[in-house]
C-alpha positions as a printed NumPy array, in Angstrom:
array([[ 73.829,  75.797, 113.3  ],
       [ 75.279,  72.6  , 111.795],
       [ 77.427,  72.523, 108.653],
       [ 74.557,  70.697, 106.907],
       [ 72.172,  73.568, 107.72 ],
       [ 74.732,  76.211, 106.649],
       [ 75.348,  74.488, 103.332],
       [ 71.609,  74.164, 102.649],
       [ 70.962,  77.831, 103.429],
       [ 73.807,  78.942, 101.157],
       [ 72.601,  76.791,  98.262],
       [ 69.065,  78.183,  98.636],
       [ 70.354,  81.77 ,  98.934],
       [ 72.44 ,  81.573,  95.738],
       [ 69.657,  79.743,  93.876],
       [ 67.141,  82.438,  94.85 ],
       [ 69.608,  85.247,  93.952],
       [ 69.738,  83.784,  90.452],
       [ 65.947,  83.498,  90.334],
       [ 66.095,  79.732,  89.859],
       [ 63.542,  77.227,  91.062],
       [ 64.719,  74.031,  92.742],
       [ 63.659,  72.199,  89.573],
       [ 65.855,  74.463,  87.416],
       [ 68.81 ,  73.965,  89.756],
       [ 68.231,  70.233,  89.535],
       [ 68.331,  70.391,  85.734],
       [ 71.337,  72.739,  85.616],
       [ 73.379,  70.719,  88.1  ],
       [ 72.358,  67.246,  86.962],
       [ 71.324,  66.383,  90.537],
       [ 67.944,  64.927,  91.451],
       [ 65.237,  67.273,  92.721],
       [ 64.842,  65.198,  95.905],
       [ 68.563,  65.652,  96.639],
       [ 68.33 ,  69.423,  96.019],
       [ 65.365,  69.636,  98.416],
       [ 67.162,  67.522, 101.04 ],
       [ 70.28 ,  69.699, 100.788],
       [ 68.34 ,  72.961, 101.055],
       [ 66.309,  71.699, 104.004],
       [ 69.492,  70.733, 105.853],
       [ 68.689,  67.014, 106.041],
       [ 71.502,  65.879, 103.703],
       [ 75.118,  66.891, 103.309],
       [ 76.067,  65.927,  99.747],
       [ 79.307,  64.311,  98.589],
       [ 81.994,  66.646,  97.276],
       [ 81.116,  65.752,  93.661],
       [ 77.591,  67.062,  94.189],
       [ 78.901,  70.219,  95.868],
       [ 81.069,  70.804,  92.801],
       [ 78.062,  70.388,  90.494],
       [ 76.029,  72.81 ,  92.633],
       [ 78.844,  75.378,  92.698],
       [ 79.161,  75.279,  88.908],
       [ 75.395,  75.534,  88.392],
       [ 75.279,  78.515,  90.768],
       [ 78.439,  80.191,  89.407],
       [ 80.328,  79.97 ,  92.7  ],
       [ 83.572,  78.348,  93.795],
       [ 83.286,  75.188,  95.862],
       [ 84.581,  76.831,  99.033],
       [ 81.658,  79.273,  99.   ],
       [ 79.506,  76.492, 100.404],
       [ 82.022,  75.26 , 102.97 ],
       [ 83.685,  78.41 , 104.422],
       [ 82.65 ,  80.568, 107.353],
       [ 85.491,  83.055, 107.633],
       [ 88.618,  84.422, 106.009],
       [ 92.028,  83.36 , 107.304],
       [ 95.17 ,  85.09 , 105.999],
       [ 97.963,  83.088, 104.368],
       [ 99.511,  80.776, 105.238],
       [ 96.62 ,  78.642, 106.384],
       [ 97.862,  76.199, 109.038],
       [ 95.59 ,  73.477, 110.406],
       [ 97.062,  71.478, 113.256],
       [ 96.311,  67.77 , 113.397],
       [ 94.419,  68.078, 116.694],
       [ 92.406,  71.052, 115.341],
       [ 90.827,  69.24 , 112.382],
       [ 87.064,  69.401, 112.477],
       [ 84.701,  67.081, 110.702],
       [ 82.551,  68.993, 108.252],
       [ 79.895,  66.328, 108.084],
       [ 79.321,  62.841, 109.368],
       [ 77.743,  61.501, 106.225],
       [ 76.491,  62.227, 102.781],
       [ 74.39 ,  59.11 , 102.459],
       [ 72.941,  57.954, 105.744],
       [ 72.91 ,  58.624, 109.452],
       [ 75.571,  55.968, 110.094],
       [ 77.976,  57.7  , 107.681],
       [ 80.483,  56.136, 105.316],
       [ 82.53 ,  59.243, 104.488],
       [ 83.805,  61.645, 107.138],
       [ 85.201,  64.865, 105.625],
       [ 87.768,  67.114, 107.309],
       [ 88.371,  70.194, 105.11 ],
       [ 91.994,  71.344, 105.147],
       [ 91.576,  74.57 , 103.172],
       [ 88.583,  76.063, 104.936],
       [ 89.028,  79.782, 105.404],
       [ 91.359,  80.351, 102.437],
       [ 88.827,  82.22 , 100.359],
       [ 90.894,  82.513,  97.155],
       [ 91.727,  78.813,  96.81 ],
       [ 91.285,  76.824,  93.628],
       [ 91.668,  73.372,  95.195],
       [ 89.785,  71.571,  97.96 ],
       [ 92.185,  69.604, 100.17 ],
       [ 90.365,  67.089, 102.379],
       [ 91.323,  64.487, 104.945],
       [ 88.666,  61.767, 104.588],
       [ 87.899,  58.724, 106.723],
       [ 86.052,  56.09 , 104.73 ],
       [ 84.091,  53.342, 106.472],
       [ 83.188,  50.02 , 104.869],
       [ 80.286,  50.298, 102.438],
       [ 79.018,  47.874,  99.846],
       [ 77.35 ,  50.545,  97.696],
       [ 79.512,  51.557,  94.753],
       [ 77.711,  54.599,  93.354],
       [ 79.71 ,  56.284,  90.598],
       [ 79.979,  60.07 ,  90.434],
       [ 81.324,  62.455,  87.852],
       [ 82.171,  66.155,  87.899],
       [ 84.446,  68.533,  86.068],
       [ 87.969,  68.752,  87.405],
       [ 90.775,  66.576,  88.711],
       [ 91.442,  64.646,  91.91 ],
       [ 94.627,  63.611,  93.642],
       [ 94.455,  61.016,  96.432],
       [ 97.096,  59.705,  98.841],
       [ 96.133,  56.6  , 100.817],
       [ 97.146,  57.205, 104.435],
       [ 95.891,  53.921, 105.893],
       [ 93.819,  50.921, 104.899],
       [ 92.966,  49.802, 101.392],
       [ 91.032,  51.837,  98.845],
       [ 89.147,  50.582,  95.828],
       [ 88.926,  52.98 ,  92.897],
       [ 86.407,  52.245,  90.194],
       [ 87.344,  54.495,  87.287],
       [ 85.189,  54.057,  84.228],
       [ 85.462,  50.329,  83.504],
       [ 88.722,  49.871,  85.443],
       [ 89.148,  48.834,  89.077],
       [ 92.269,  49.541,  91.122],
       [ 93.15 ,  48.519,  94.697],
       [ 95.468,  50.928,  96.501],
       [ 97.267,  50.513,  99.793],
       [ 98.967,  52.782, 102.3  ],
       [101.33 ,  55.175, 100.519],
       [ 99.816,  54.664,  97.052],
       [ 98.514,  57.665,  95.126],
       [ 95.918,  58.375,  92.461],
       [ 95.571,  61.295,  90.084],
       [ 92.676,  61.305,  87.653],
       [ 90.236,  63.296,  85.581],
       [ 87.065,  63.393,  87.68 ],
       [ 84.841,  63.809,  84.62 ],
       [ 85.19 ,  60.04 ,  84.155],
       [ 82.604,  58.258,  86.356],
       [ 84.393,  57.074,  89.488],
       [ 83.951,  55.728,  93.004],
       [ 86.34 ,  55.551,  95.954],
       [ 85.58 ,  53.158,  98.766],
       [ 87.346,  51.195, 101.459],
       [ 88.067,  47.547, 100.786],
       [ 87.778,  45.826, 104.186],
       [ 86.996,  48.392, 106.8  ],
       [ 88.112,  51.872, 107.621],
       [ 90.618,  53.697, 105.468],
       [ 92.015,  57.216, 105.505],
       [ 92.98 ,  59.364, 102.542],
       [ 94.212,  62.823, 101.713],
       [ 92.268,  64.08 ,  98.697],
       [ 92.926,  67.258,  96.75 ],
       [ 90.122,  68.182,  94.383],
       [ 90.409,  70.801,  91.683],
       [ 87.205,  72.045,  90.112],
       [ 87.401,  74.967,  87.675],
       [ 84.826,  77.702,  88.25 ]])
């Protein structure tokens, strides 16, 4: 079973446990009904901002939708053992490639992710409760934060309130970042 299928089944299971319809989950999360249906059917893996909105609407921590097992502390993930969680959250060709770095630590409050970002001209803003910290590992990143735009290069960092509408994208081709996302439950 793919990570997209697992995520969809978990969202549906928690929605049904709460006695919510897909329409009510859409309203409560602020996500479109088509996106909710695509997630639950396993055809779309949403961006982390949408997973945060779903987790809040369903009263679960973010990792509930990404974890398969418990691993005792300390959690060590070797470079050559990183596994991509999903190839895309927008299209089959994929612009964001997520590699969760905290998967298995069931009591975590942050979501550390290694992310490869391909070139993409779409600059869709997202917003969710919490904070984000980003370290640019390679390439150039463009952050749109509210009405501001920032270009960051290898070694630069960002730390911001993710409630402000924002978008992270690569400037001229592939880029790699380490992102740590905190979303209160």
